[in-house]
Structure formats: C-alpha cells, structure tokens
MIDOSE-1310 file (N, C-alpha, C; in nm, 2 decimals, decimal comma, always signed):
residues 64
mdkl	+7,27/+10,58/-0,18/+7,15/+10,68/-0,11/+7,00/+10,73/-0,21; +7,07/+10,70/-0,35/+6,99/+10,76/-0,46/+6,92/+10,66/-0,48; +6,87/+10,51/-0,47/+6,85/+10,44/-0,49/+6,71/+10,44/-0,39; +6,72/+10,46/-0,26/+6,67/+10,52/-0,12/+6,51/+10,65/-0,17
eeqm	+6,63/+10,77/-0,25/+6,54/+10,90/-0,27/+6,45/+10,88/-0,32; +6,46/+10,75/-0,46/+6,40/+10,76/-0,58/+6,27/+10,69/-0,51; +6,29/+10,56/-0,43/+6,21/+10,47/-0,36/+6,09/+10,58/-0,22; +6,16/+10,65/-0,26/+6,10/+10,74/-0,13/+5,98/+10,78/-0,22
ayli	+6,03/+10,88/-0,32/+5,99/+10,94/-0,45/+5,87/+10,92/-0,49; +5,89/+10,78/-0,51/+5,76/+10,70/-0,50/+5,70/+10,68/-0,45; +5,75/+10,64/-0,30/+5,58/+10,62/-0,25/+5,50/+10,73/-0,21; +5,57/+10,85/-0,21/+5,49/+10,95/-0,17/+5,40/+10,99/-0,30
rtvd	+5,45/+10,99/-0,40/+5,40/+10,96/-0,55/+5,27/+10,92/-0,50; +5,24/+10,81/-0,48/+5,16/+10,65/-0,47/+5,04/+10,70/-0,38; +5,09/+10,74/-0,24/+5,05/+10,78/-0,12/+4,96/+10,91/-0,16; +4,98/+10,97/-0,22/+4,90/+11,11/-0,29/+4,83/+11,06/-0,39
dlsd	+4,86/+10,97/-0,51/+4,76/+10,92/-0,54/+4,63/+10,84/-0,47; +4,68/+10,73/-0,40/+4,57/+10,72/-0,32/+4,52/+10,80/-0,24; +4,53/+10,91/-0,18/+4,45/+11,02/-0,15/+4,38/+11,04/-0,20; +4,41/+11,12/-0,26/+4,29/+11,15/-0,44/+4,19/+11,07/-0,44
mvar	+4,28/+10,96/-0,47/+4,08/+10,85/-0,49/+4,02/+10,83/-0,39; +4,09/+10,78/-0,22/+4,02/+10,81/-0,13/+3,92/+10,94/-0,16; +3,98/+11,05/-0,15/+3,86/+11,18/-0,19/+3,75/+11,18/-0,25; +3,77/+11,13/-0,39/+3,69/+11,11/-0,48/+3,55/+11,00/-0,42
qene	+3,58/+10,88/-0,35/+3,54/+10,79/-0,34/+3,47/+10,84/-0,26; +3,50/+10,92/-0,15/+3,41/+10,98/-0,02/+3,31/+11,07/-0,09; +3,35/+11,17/-0,16/+3,25/+11,22/-0,27/+3,14/+11,15/-0,29; +3,19/+11,02/-0,39/+3,09/+10,95/-0,44/+2,99/+10,82/-0,34
iail	+3,03/+10,86/-0,25/+2,97/+10,76/-0,15/+2,86/+10,88/-0,06; +2,95/+11,00/-0,03/+2,82/+11,08/+0,02/+2,69/+11,11/-0,12; +2,71/+11,12/-0,24/+2,66/+11,16/-0,35/+2,54/+11,02/-0,32; +2,60/+10,92/-0,36/+2,48/+10,78/-0,34/+2,43/+10,76/-0,20
trrv	+2,49/+10,84/-0,07/+2,44/+10,77/+0,04/+2,27/+10,89/-0,01; +2,31/+11,02/-0,03/+2,16/+11,10/-0,05/+2,10/+11,04/-0,10; +2,10/+10,97/-0,25/+1,99/+10,94/-0,35/+1,95/+10,84/-0,29; +2,01/+10,74/-0,22/+1,96/+10,66/-0,14/+1,82/+10,67/-0,02
ymlm	+1,87/+10,80/+0,02/+1,79/+10,87/+0,14/+1,68/+10,92/+0,07; +1,72/+11,03/-0,04/+1,61/+11,04/-0,12/+1,49/+10,92/-0,15; +1,57/+10,83/-0,22/+1,47/+10,70/-0,24/+1,43/+10,66/-0,17; +1,46/+10,61/+0,01/+1,38/+10,60/+0,07/+1,24/+10,66/+0,13
qreg	+1,28/+10,77/+0,14/+1,16/+10,88/+0,16/+1,04/+10,89/+0,09; +1,08/+10,89/-0,11/+1,00/+10,87/-0,17/+0,90/+10,70/-0,15; +1,00/+10,63/-0,13/+0,91/+10,50/-0,08/+0,80/+10,49/+0,02; +0,92/+10,59/+0,10/+0,78/+10,55/+0,20/+0,68/+10,64/+0,21
erea	+0,66/+10,75/+0,15/+0,58/+10,88/+0,07/+0,45/+10,77/-0,02; +0,52/+10,70/-0,05/+0,47/+10,65/-0,18/+0,36/+10,48/-0,08; +0,43/+10,40/-0,01/+0,35/+10,32/+0,08/+0,27/+10,38/+0,16; +0,27/+10,50/+0,22/+0,21/+10,61/+0,29/+0,04/+10,63/+0,24
agne	+0,06/+10,65/+0,14/-0,01/+10,68/+0,04/-0,15/+10,58/-0,01; -0,05/+10,52/+0,00/-0,15/+10,37/-0,03/-0,08/+10,30/-0,20; -0,07/+10,18/-0,21/-0,02/+10,14/-0,27/-0,12/+10,19/-0,44; -0,15/+10,29/-0,47/-0,19/+10,31/-0,53/-0,14/+10,27/-0,73
gvvi	-0,20/+10,18/-0,77/-0,17/+10,14/-0,90/-0,10/+10,05/-0,92; -0,01/+9,98/-0,80/+0,10/+9,89/-0,81/+0,02/+9,76/-0,80; +0,03/+9,68/-0,90/+0,01/+9,52/-0,91/+0,09/+9,41/-0,85; +0,09/+9,39/-0,73/+0,16/+9,28/-0,70/+0,15/+9,08/-0,74
gner	+0,22/+9,07/-0,80/+0,25/+8,90/-0,80/+0,08/+8,90/-0,92; +0,01/+8,82/-0,84/-0,12/+8,77/-0,95/-0,25/+8,84/-0,92; -0,24/+8,93/-0,83/-0,33/+9,02/-0,82/-0,42/+9,10/-0,91; -0,56/+9,07/-0,86/-0,63/+9,16/-1,01/-0,60/+9,32/-0,97
pphy	-0,62/+9,38/-1,09/-0,63/+9,52/-1,03/-0,78/+9,56/-1,01; -0,81/+9,66/-0,97/-0,98/+9,72/-0,88/-1,04/+9,71/-1,01; -1,01/+9,73/-1,09/-1,15/+9,77/-1,20/-1,19/+9,62/-1,28; -1,12/+9,52/-1,21/-1,21/+9,40/-1,21/-1,30/+9,37/-1,15
C-alpha cells in the first residue's frame, strides 16, 4: 500500500509540473503570436507604402 501511495504522489507531482510547463508555454505562444502579428502588420504597411529604400538582388538603387 505504501508503494502505491508513493507512486501516486510521484505521478501527482509530475502532472502538476507538466501542467505548470504547459501554462508557461501557452503564455509564450500567445506573446510570440502577438509579435508575429505585429511584424506582419508592419511588413504590410511597408509594402503598401512602396519598397522605399529596399534593394533586392541586383537591382540598382534609384539614384543611378
């Protein structure tokens, strides 16, 4: 009986630890999702404003 109680206590502790880890990861995912959304908005605004100052590949800058 003591062995079962010991195993149960270990499993309860493991479940609690995993639950805490999942909660932290959920918060991190929410933060990262918001950051990606903000970056996507900024990039969309940048594209809408035109490609000012961005040289892609072998394109010549406009002052040539």
